[in-house]
C-alpha positions in Angstrom: 38.9 186.2 177.4 35.7 186.5 179.5 34.0 188.8 177.0 34.9 186.7 174.0 33.7 183.5 175.7 30.4 184.9 176.9 29.7 186.5 173.5 30.3 183.2 171.8 28.1 181.4 174.4 25.2 183.8 173.9 25.1 182.9 170.2 26.0 179.2 170.4 24.5 177.7 173.5 22.3 174.8 172.9 18.6 175.2 174.0 18.9 172.3 176.5 15.6 171.7 178.4 17.2 172.1 181.8 18.5 175.5 180.9 14.9 176.9 180.6 14.1 179.6 183.1 12.2 178.3 186.1 13.8 174.8 186.0 13.7 173.6 189.6 16.8 172.6 191.6 15.4 169.0 191.7 15.1 168.9 187.9 18.7 170.1 187.6 19.9 167.5 190.1 18.2 164.8 188.1 19.9 166.1 185.0 23.4 166.2 186.6 23.0 162.6 187.8 21.8 161.3 184.4 24.5 163.2 182.5 27.3 161.3 184.3 28.9 159.2 181.6 25.8 159.5 179.4 25.5 161.8 176.3 23.2 164.7 176.4 21.2 163.5 173.4 20.2 160.4 175.4 19.6 162.2 178.6 17.1 164.8 177.3 14.2 162.5 176.5 14.8 160.4 179.6 15.0 163.5 181.8 11.6 164.8 180.5 9.9 161.4 181.1 11.4 161.0 184.5 10.2 164.5 185.7 6.8 163.9 184.2 6.5 160.9 186.4 8.4 162.1 189.5 8.4 165.9 189.4 9.5 166.2 193.0 11.8 164.3 195.4 8.8 163.2 197.4 7.3 161.6 194.2 10.5 159.6 193.6 11.0 158.7 197.2 7.5 157.0 197.1 8.5 154.8 194.1 9.9 151.3 194.4 13.4 150.4 193.3 11.9 148.2 190.6 9.9 151.1 189.2 13.0 153.3 189.2 15.2 150.8 187.4 12.5 150.2 184.7 12.2 153.9 184.1 16.0 154.3 183.9 15.8 151.8 181.0 19.1 151.9 179.0 20.8 155.0 180.3 23.6 152.8 181.6 25.2 152.5 185.0 21.8 151.7 186.7 23.2 152.1 190.2 22.8 155.8 189.5 19.0 155.2 189.5 19.0 153.6 192.9 21.3 156.3 194.3 19.0 159.0 192.9 16.1 157.4 194.7 18.1 157.2 197.9 18.9 160.9 197.4 15.2 161.7 197.0 14.5 159.9 200.3 17.2 161.8 202.0 15.8 165.1 200.7 12.4 164.2 202.0 13.7 163.1 205.4 16.3 165.7 206.0 15.3 168.8 204.0 11.6 168.8 203.7 11.7 167.7 200.1 13.9 170.5 198.9 17.4 170.5 197.5 19.8 172.2 200.0 22.0 175.0 198.8 25.2 174.6 200.8 28.1 172.5 199.5 28.4 170.6 202.8 24.7 169.6 202.8 24.8 168.6 199.1 27.9 166.4 199.6 26.1 164.6 202.4 23.4 163.4 200.0 23.7 159.9 198.5 25.2 159.9 195.0 26.3 163.5 195.1 30.1 164.1 194.7 32.2 167.3 194.5 31.5 167.9 190.8 27.7 167.4 191.2 27.6 169.6 194.3 29.5 172.4 192.5 27.3 172.1 189.4 24.1 172.4 191.5 25.4 175.5 193.3 26.1 177.1 189.9 23.2 176.0 187.8 20.4 175.4 190.3 21.1 178.3 192.6 23.3 180.7 190.6 25.9 180.8 193.3 29.7 181.0 192.9 31.4 177.6 192.6 34.2 176.0 190.8 32.8 173.5 188.3 35.4 171.2 186.8 34.1 168.6 184.4 36.0 166.9 181.6 35.1 169.6 179.1 36.2 172.5 181.3 39.4 170.8 182.3 40.3 170.1 178.6 39.7 173.8 177.6 41.8 175.2 180.4 44.6 172.7 179.8 44.9 173.7 176.2 44.5 177.5 176.8 46.9 177.8 179.7 49.2 174.7 179.7 49.4 174.1 176.0 48.5 170.5 176.6 46.3 168.5 174.4 44.5 166.9 177.4 44.4 167.6 181.1 46.0 165.1 183.6 44.3 161.8 184.0 43.2 162.8 187.5 42.2 166.2 188.7 45.0 168.1 190.5 45.1 170.7 193.2 46.8 173.1 190.7 43.9 172.7 188.2 41.3 173.5 190.9 43.3 176.5 192.2 43.7 177.9 188.7 40.0 177.4 187.9 39.0 179.1 191.1 41.1 182.1 190.2 39.3 182.4 186.9 35.7 182.1 188.1 34.0 185.5 188.4 33.2 186.7 191.9 29.5 187.1 191.5 27.2 184.1 191.6 25.3 184.6 188.3 28.4 185.6 186.5 30.2 182.5 187.8 27.4 180.2 186.7 27.4 181.7 183.2 31.2 181.4 183.0 31.0 177.7 184.0 28.3 177.0 181.6 30.1 178.7 178.8 33.4 176.9 179.3 31.5 173.6 179.5 29.7 174.3 176.3 32.9 175.3 174.5 34.5 172.0 175.5 31.4 170.1 174.3 30.9 171.9 171.0 34.3 173.3 169.9 37.2 172.3 172.0 36.4 168.6 171.7 38.8 165.8 172.5 39.4 164.4 169.1 38.6 167.0 166.4 38.6 170.5 167.9 37.2 173.2 165.7 39.9 175.7 166.5 39.0 178.2 163.7 35.7 178.9 165.4 37.0 179.1 169.0 36.6 182.4 170.8 39.7 181.6 172.8 42.0 180.9 169.9 44.1 184.1 170.4 44.9 183.0 173.9 45.3 179.3 173.4 48.9 178.1 174.0 48.1 174.7 172.5 46.9 176.2 169.2 49.8 178.6 169.0 52.2 175.7 169.5 50.7 173.8 166.5 48.4 171.6 168.5 51.1 169.1 169.6 50.1 165.6 170.6 51.7 166.0 173.9 49.3 164.1 176.1 49.4 160.4 176.9 46.8 158.6 174.8 43.6 157.7 176.6 42.1 154.3 176.1 38.5 154.2 175.0 36.5 152.0 177.2 35.0 149.2 175.1 31.5 147.9 175.7 31.1 144.8 173.5 32.1 141.7 175.3 32.4 143.3 178.7 30.7 142.4 181.9 28.9 145.8 181.7 27.3 144.6 178.4 26.3 141.3 180.0 24.8 143.0 183.0 22.8 145.2 180.7 21.4 142.3 178.8 20.3 140.6 182.1 18.7 143.9 183.3 16.8 144.2 180.1 15.2 140.8 180.7 14.4 141.7 184.3 12.8 145.0 183.3 10.4 143.2 181.0 9.5 140.5 183.5 8.1 142.2 186.6 7.1 138.9 188.1 10.7 137.6 187.8 11.9 134.5 186.0 13.8 131.3 186.7 17.5 131.1 186.1 17.3 129.1 182.9 14.7 131.6 181.4 16.9 134.5 182.4 19.9 132.9 180.8 18.0 132.2 177.6 16.5 135.7 177.4 19.9 137.4 177.9 21.4 135.5 174.9 24.6 135.1 176.9 26.9 132.1 177.4 27.0 130.6 180.9 30.5 131.8 181.3 29.5 135.4 180.8 26.0 135.1 182.5 27.1 133.7 185.8 29.5 136.4 187.0 27.3 139.2 185.6 24.3 137.9 187.5 26.4 137.5 190.6 27.6 141.1 190.4 24.0 142.4 189.9 22.9 140.6 193.0 25.8 141.9 194.9 25.1 145.5 193.8 21.4 145.3 194.8 20.2 145.6 191.2 18.6 142.2 191.2 17.3 139.9 193.9 16.6 136.1 194.1 13.7 134.6 196.0 12.3 131.1 195.8 14.4 130.3 192.8 13.3 133.3 190.8 15.2 136.4 189.9 13.6 139.9 189.8 14.3 143.5 190.2 14.8 144.7 193.8 11.8 144.9 196.0 11.6 147.4 198.9 8.9 149.1 200.8 8.2 152.5 199.4 8.7 155.5 201.6 5.7 157.1 203.2 5.8 160.6 201.9 2.1 161.3 201.6 2.4 161.2 197.9 0.6 158.7 195.8 2.6 156.9 193.2 1.9 157.9 189.6 0.3 155.3 187.4 2.7 153.2 185.3 
């Protein structure tokens, strides 16, 4: 299984920019945060622009929340942007501007959960870790369980099995994790898997069973008409108006009804993604962190 998978990966891996030799741990951390719930095709140009402006944690720590949210643009889930800035501040204050290389220290950083910590260990430091994203979980569920999809929530059994499969050496483990992830993204996809081109087809219990639809259907999260859509429209107006705007102007610019506008604006204020002062609404304002780094020009 290992040889077939790695042979396939060597020929099929996408030339993603963060896979280039010499990519810094900070650049990989930014990639992992951006890639949460955002397609790779949208992440790549944003990642390049972000690192051109803020190539180190110290650079980002010196930025304002407003600058960060404007740069985040339409990647979605903008709280990630603020958490990434908080992470950069923590790296400067606790780790001298460097990304730590222990799981415990990584998990203590703002916005870094178990998956991201394990991915950083593997892809930034070439150390052994058990990386379990949606793609890897789906591949392993099909090959070993004969299930169309993994459980809705990660189980202890899944992690124990994955840990038993990961090679013992760090570089080998990193390559294994990357190959499984790529297989799930390109071949063993959720809806239309290309089983005829899969390097694991001989071992796949799901394929040998005739690809049964034996998993509970997953509902696709809609976007149109949701509060998330409404929040995005309000944020789009605030990103364009650095000086802020009055509530009527914000409502008009968002093209929302009052019924959708009011709760969406309230949630943005609660989440710290917007602020109100003297009757005007604007992106959050905060003092930049003194890191000794000058902010890049807008």
